[in-house]
N, C-alpha and C positions, 0 to 999 in steps of 0.2 A: 400720237400713239406712242412714240418713243418715250415721251415724258411720263405717260401713264405706266409704261413698263418699268422705267427707272424708279419711279416712286414705289411701285409694287415690290420690286426686288429689294429696294432699300428697307422697306417696312419689314419684310420677312427675314432679311439677313440679320436684323437686330434680335429676332426671336429664335434664331436657329439653335443657339447654344444656351438658351435659358431653360428654366424648369417649368415653363408653361406647359400645360397638358397638350400632348401631341395631337389628340383628336380635335381639340379646340382650334389649334393652329391650322390643321388641314381643312377643317370646315370653313375657317376664315379664308384660306387660300382659294378654294374653289369658288367661293362667293366673289372674291376680288377678281379672279380670272373671268368669271361671267360678266363682270362690269367692264373689264378692260378689252375684251374681244367681242366681235359681232356674233355671239352665239346666245342660245336661249337656256342652255343647261350645261353643267360641267360635272364630271365624276372621276374618281380615282379608284382603280381596281388593282389589287395585288394578285400575282399568280406565282405559284411555285411548282416545279416539276412534279407531276403525278398527283396534284391536288386540284380541287375546283377553284376557280377564281374567287377572290374575297374582296368585295367592294368595301372601301373604308371611308369614303366621303362622297357626298352628292350635294350639289348646290340647291336642288329642289326635288320635289316628288317625281317629276318627269325624268330627271337624271337617274334617280334611284330605280325607276321602272325599266329604263333602257339597260342599266347595268345588270339588273336581274334577268332580263330576257337573254342577254348574251351568256349568262351563267347557265340558264335553263337549257338553251339550245346548243351549248358548247361551241358556239361560233359567233362571229361578229368582228368588227374592226378592232376591238380591244385585243382579242386573242391573236388576230393576224399581226398587229403591231408588236405584240410580245414575242411571237414566234419568229418573225422576220427581222426584228430589230430596226425596222424602218417605219415611217409614218404610214398609216392606212387611211387613204383619202376616199370618201364616199360623198361626192357633191350632190348626187341624186339617188336616194335609196330606192326609188321606184324602178330604176333600170339596173340595179345591182344584182349580179348573178353569182358572186363568190360565196355568199352565205344566205341562201334563199329562205331558210326557216326563220332566221332572225329577222331578215328584211320584211317578210310578210307580217310577222307579229309586231314589229316596230312601226310599220306603216299604219297598222290598225290602231296603234297607241298614239299616233300623231307625229311621228318622227319624219323629218324631210331629208336631212343630211347628217352625216357623222364623220368625225375626224379623230383618229386615235394616234397617240404619240408614245413611243416606248419610254418607260422609266429605266434609263440606262445606268448600269453600274459596272465599271471596267469593261470586261468582255461579256458580261451577262446582263440580264434584265430582271426587274422586280415586278413589272406589270405594265400598266398604261394609264396615261392621262387622256380622258375621253371628252370631246367637245361635241355638243349636239345643237342642231338648228331645227326649228319647227317647219321651215320651208326649204325646198331645194335651193342650192346655190353654192358656188365655190368660195373658199377663203383666199384672200390676197396672199401673194408670195411672202410679203412681210409679216402677215399674221401667222402664216405657217411656221416661219422661223421663230417668231416670238413664242408660239405654242410649244415648240420643242425645247426652247430655253426654259419655259415654265415647267415642262415635264422634268427637265434635269434638276430644277430647284425642288420639285416635289420628291424626286428620288433622294435628294440630299436630306430632306426632312424625314422621309421614311427610314433611311439608314440611321439617322440620328435617333429616331424613336426606337428602332430595334436595339441599338447599342445601349440606350438608356434602360430599356426593358431588361436586357441581358444583365446589365450592371445591377439593377434592382433585384433581379432573381438571384444572382450570385451573392449579393449582400444578404438577402433574406436567408439563403441556404447556409451561408457562413454563420449568420447570427443564430440560426436554428441549431447548427452543429456545435457552436460555441457554448450553447446553454443547455444542451441535452446530451444524455448519454447515448453514444452511437449504437450500443448493443440493445438496450431495452427501450430507448426512446423516452425514458423518464428524465426529469430535471436532473442536472448535474450539480456539482458543488457550487459553481459560479451562480447558477440561477437560484439555488437555495439561499445563497448569501443575499441576493437581491430581494427574494421573498421575505427573508428575515428583516431587512431594512423596512420594507413596506409594512410588515406585521408590527414592527416597533412603532411606526408612525400611527397606524390605526389604533394600537393599544393605548398610546398616549392620549389620543382623542377620546376613545370610548371607555377607557379604564377596564378593559376586558382581560380575561385570563388567556394564557397560551401555554403550550407544552411542546416538547420535542421528544420523540421516541426514536431510539437508535437500535435497529435490529441487525444482528450479525448471525448469519447462518452457522449452525453448529456442524463441525467436521466437514466443511465444504472442501477443504484441501484434499481430504481423502477421496472425494468424488473425482476431482481432477487427476489425482495420482492413479486411481484405479481404472477409470474409464477414458481419460484423456480430456483435454481442454474443450474440444468441440461439444462433448456431452455436458461438460460444466457450463458452457455458454448457453446451451439449450435449456438447461435447468434454471439458470438465472433469468432467462426470458420468461419461462413458465412461472417462476416465483413472482417476478415483477407483475405479470398479468393478474395473478391472484391478489396480490397486495393492492393493485390499482382499484379493485372492486371495493376496497375498504375505505377509500378516500372520500371524505365529505366534500361537497362543493365549497370552494374557497380554501381548502387545505392543500398542502403540497407533499408529494412523495418524490424523493430523490434517491438516486443511487450515487453514493459518494466515493466508493471504491469497489474492489472486487466483489465481495459478498456482503457489503454493508448497505443498508437502506435506512433512510431517515424520513420520518413523518414530522411535518410542521403543522400543528393543529391550533387553530385560532378560535376565538369566541367560545371558549369552553364554559359550560354552566358550573361544573364543579371539578375538583381534582380527580374525582372518581371516574370521569369520562376517559382519562388516559389509561386507567387500569382496564376499563371495558375494551378499549381499542387493543391493548396488549393481548387480552384474552381472545379477541377476534383474530389477531395475527396467528395465535396458536391454532385456532380452529381452521384457519385458511390453509395452514401448512400441514395439518394433521393427515389429510388424505394423500396417498402416494402420488408421485408425479410419474407420468408415462413419458419417458424420454428415450428416443432412439430404440424403441422396443424393450426398454428396461423399466421396471417399477422401482422408483427410488423414493425412500422416505426421507423427510427433512424436518428439522426443528430449528428454532432460533432462540438466541439469548437477547432479551429486550431490556434496554436501559431507558429510564424515564427521568426527565427533568422538567419541573413545573415552574412557571412564572405567573405569579398572582397579579391582581390589578395594580397597574402602575409600575410593576417591576420590569427590569431590563429584558428585552428580547434581542439577543445578539449571538455571536459565535460562542460565547461562553456557555450559553444554554445548550448548544450542540456538544461542546466539550464535556459538560456535566453529564449529559445523556450518554456520551461515549464512555465516560468513566463508570457510570452506573451499569452499562452493558458489560464491561469487564468484571464488575463486581458480580453480576449474574453469571458470567462465564465461570468464575471461580467457584460458584456453587455447583458446578457440574453441567451447566448449559440447560437449554429448554426451560429457562426461568425468567421471571420479571424482577426488576429491581429499580425502585426509586433511589436516586443517588443518596448514598450514605456519606455525608460530608466528613465525618470523622475518618472513615476509611479512605476517602478521597484525599484528605490532607496527609494521611500516612503514605499513600501512594505518591503524592507529589513530593513529599519529603524524601522518599526513597529515590525518586527520579533525580532530585537535586543532589543527593549524596552520590548517585551514580556518576553524574557529570563531574562532581568534585573529585571522585576517585580517579577518573580519567586524568584530570589535571594534576592531581597529586603524583600519579605514576609518571606522567610525562615530565613533570618538573622535579623528579627525584626527591619527593617528600616522604616516601615510604622507607621503612627500615626493617631490620630483622632483630629479634631477640632470641636468646638460646636458653632452653630449660635443661638443666643437667639431668642425665640418666645415671643412676647409681646401681651398683651391685648390692643386693639386700644383705648379703653375708657380711660385708665389711664396709659398706657405704662408700666404696671407692668410686670415683668418677670414671665412667666407662663410655659415655656418649653424650651427645647434645642434640636436642630436637629444635630445628629452626622454626620459628614462629613469626608470621608477618605482623608488623605493627604499623599503625598510622595514628598520629596525634593530630586531630583536626584543630585548626586555629580557634574555632568557636565552640565546637562540640566536645573537644577533648578527645581522649582515646576512643577509637572506634572498635567495636568487637570484631575479632578476626572472622567469626562465622558470618557476620553481616557483610564484611568485605568480600569474602569468598562467594557468598550467595549472589551478590550483585555482579561480581566478575564473571560468574558462571552464566548468569542470565544474559549479559550483554556481550559475551565473547572476549572480554579482556583477560579471562583466566589463562589462556594459552601464553600470551606474551608476559603476563605477570608471573605465572608459574616458572617460565624460563628464566626470568630475572632472579627469582628467589633461589632457584637451583644454582645458578652461576655465582650469585653473591655468597651463598652458604658454602659452596665448595671453595671459593676464594678465601673466606675467613678460615675454614678448616685447614687449608694448606698452610696458611700463615701460622696458625697455632702449632702445627706439627713441626714447622721449620724452627720455631722458637723453643719447642720441647721435643726434640728428636727421639727421646727414649720412651715416649708415651704413645700407646695405641688408643685411638679415640674414634668411635663411630659417629657418623653424622646422619641424623634422621631428617628427612624432608617429606612433607605431606604432598601428595599428588591427587588432584581431583580426577574423577572419571572422564570428564570432557577433555581435560588436558592430556591424560594418558592415551586416550583413544584418538587423539588428533593425528593426522598423517605424519609419519616420520618421527614419532616421539623417541623411540629407542636410539635413532641416529643422533637426535639432538642431545640426548644424555651422554652418548659416547663422545660427542664433540666437546661438551663441557668438561668431562673428565680429562680429556686430553689437554685442553687449553689451560686448565687450572692445576694440572699435575696431581689430581686426586686419585688415590688408590681405589679402584672400583669396589674392592671387598670391604672398604670402610664406609661406603655409602649405603644407607638403608632408605628405600623409598616406601612410604607408608600409604596404603590404599585401604578403602573400606569395601564392605560387601556390595555397596551400591554400584560398583563397576560391573557387576554381573547381572544387573537388572535388564540391560538391553542386549547388546551383541556379545554373547558369552564366548563364541569361538574367537572373535576378534580380540577380546580381552585376554584370553589365554595365550594367544599368539604374541601379544605385546609383552606379557609378563615373562614368557619364555625367552623372548628376544633380550629382555633386560637381564635375566639370569645368565644368559650366554655371555654378557659383558663382564660378569663377575659381581654385579650389583646384587645386594640382598633385598628381600621384600618382607614387609611387615603387614599383617592384617590388623588394621586399626579399629578401635571401638568395637571389638568383638563382644557379642552378647546383646547387641541392640539391632534394631531395624530388621533386616532380612537374614539374620544370623542363622547358620546351619552348620552342624558339625561336619556335614558332608564337604563343606568348603575345605576343611583341613586335609581331607583325603585327596581332593581334586586339584588344589591350587599349589603352584610352585612357590610357597612362602617359607620363610626361615624363622619368623618371629611372630608371636601372637600377643596382641596388646589387649588386656582386659579393660573394658570401659570403666571410667570413674564412677558411673552410676551403680555398678556392682561393688566397687571398692568402698563406697560411702556407707553401705549397709552390711558389709561383709561380716563384721563382728556382732551384728545384732539379730540376724535371722539365720536359722539353721538351713533353710532351703537355699538361700543365696550362697552360704558357705559350701554346701554340698555341690551346688552347680559349678561354682568356680573351681573347686577342688577337682571335679570330674574333667572340666575343660583343661586344667593344668596337667593332670595326669595323662590325658590323651595326647596333649601337645608334646609332653616329654617322651612318650612312647614313639612318637613320630619325629623325635629329635629336633623339636622346635624349642626356641627360647621363649619364655613367658615374661612379659613386662606388665606391671600394674600401673595404671594411670591415676592421677589425682589423689595421691597419698598425702593426707594433711595432718594426721594425728599419729602419735605413737601406737595407739590401739589398732589403727588400720595397718600400720607397719607390721605389728605382731601377727595380725590376721593373715596378711598376704604371705608372710614367711611360713605360717602354719599350713597353708594350702599348697605351698611349694613354688610360689613365684620366684623368678630368678633375678629380675631387675625391677626398678621402680623409679617413678618420677612424681614430683608434686611439691606443694608448698612446704611440706615438712623438711625437705632437703634444701630447696632453694627455689625462688621465683625465677621466671624468665628474665634474662639480663642482657644488656648490650654486649657486643662482641668483645670490647676492650675489657669489661668486667669478667667475662668468661675466661679470657686469656689469663687474668690474674688468678682466678680460681684454679685454673689448670696448672699454673706454675707452682702453686703450693703443694699439689699432689698429696693431699691428706684426705681422710674420710670426710664426707659431706653430710651435714645434718647431725642429729643427736646420736650418741653412741649408746647402744642397748645390747648387753651381752646375750640377752635371751633371743635376740634376732639373728645371731650368728648362725651360719650353716655353711657347709662346704659348697664351693662353686659347682654348678651343674656340669657334668662331664661333657666335653665337646663344646663348651660355652664360647660363642664367637666374640663376645664383648669382654675385653680384658684390659688390665693395666699392666704395662711391661714392668 
């Protein structure tokens, strides 16, 4: 008997840590116990506190019957062994009184004796190993000891099975969470990438078409800002539910970021199918969403990228659809757009230029040039406007407007503007040290984002102090665009700058959002007439009258008027005729490096052509002068 037990234990020890199905192992275990011990049937039942017993293995139909009878009557040797932690021995069921209901039913089913052994686990129990005999009679002491050993082996198998099941469940949950968006339950970016790979494999075999639609909710940030993120999350769930109704079998809908959803559509019949889906997206979002008792309307900008038969289906297709979505967004939103490759290339080129501008700034490859400002009465040099310059190693000179636009979009404008101001003030101070008898104004352009950044006035004061620049010689040029957003904030900053002694110029006046009311409300000292007016000043009466009126009003308010972009003698005569005080432009000099400007300053002679008809007395109280 000991040899049989040893062989049995050895056999099952080898399978304990394998990946064999646990049910198959337990079924084999009860069969082998029935062969090794003098019993007619063997069963294993699991019991947890507060739950009905759960039989998990039986050597034959009789064992299964006896296990079920104990569950039905809630009594029997199995439950007794589980509750007491000790073997429950019933050598003769006909005289057993501890569980009469089970005994009566089991006798009728043919049971003569029963022996239950607890499945022990530390201080607790998992259930019981049950041995059954058709006829009454005890088990030998050695058999009882072997049976308890086998019960302990069974407990080890059950614990191993539970651990494996928990590990599989945990792995499945982790895999599920790793591939799905936790908020909406949709596929996430990782699962979308896997589906793209599968779609590419299928398309190579079947030569079918595929497409990606990239949908971005319009003005979703405003929903979060107005109602809070909880309402925003509820709205995303509702949107995901509606979009799910549009997905064909075999297609994929993924949420790849906050309010961005991607459709991967395979086996398309024609390219028109994606336009149909985009229209259905519009229709699905057209009805208001009821979220937290609020009715919220929503639309989406949809970008589309199409892959024909045999074409690549990969992340680039998603990137193209993303680009197309932004192209739709620039149309005002609530629109569809198949990717415009020409515009996409322009966008990519701008992105490349953006990165290169960052590098150029960090590596000190940017420079300043200075355009002279002259008094129109005698063409004497009275000021210099600092202009940002960048000569790209491959592209050549980059337009200043392009640089400023990029810097404003990516946040570089604040540190870049600070560098321009400090560099210009440093050059200006050096010029005045070299020419102490000359008074020279320095004009520096300031973007609205730069000026409205926290602490801008303090940063200007710090630069003035560190460079030894007289605040009254610094002219900061702003455009009317600064007043499109936070007007009270803009006025506060301008007044803070005026309190430092800095003068302010309203640049490009006459364009964009120009209004004569600005001249009444703004603390400015100088008005700059945009070159678009100067260019046609001598050719149209309407323009001449308009500029003359602006100039006269500025003079009444004791403002100095500067004309920009003067390029011909005729334009010079025209600006003199309407009363402009100062001018700048190619007629006098192009923008030049700091060293060349120093040479021009040292000459201290009239700049540009001399024309006696252009002479006029300086405007009284004129702040720009040559000593």
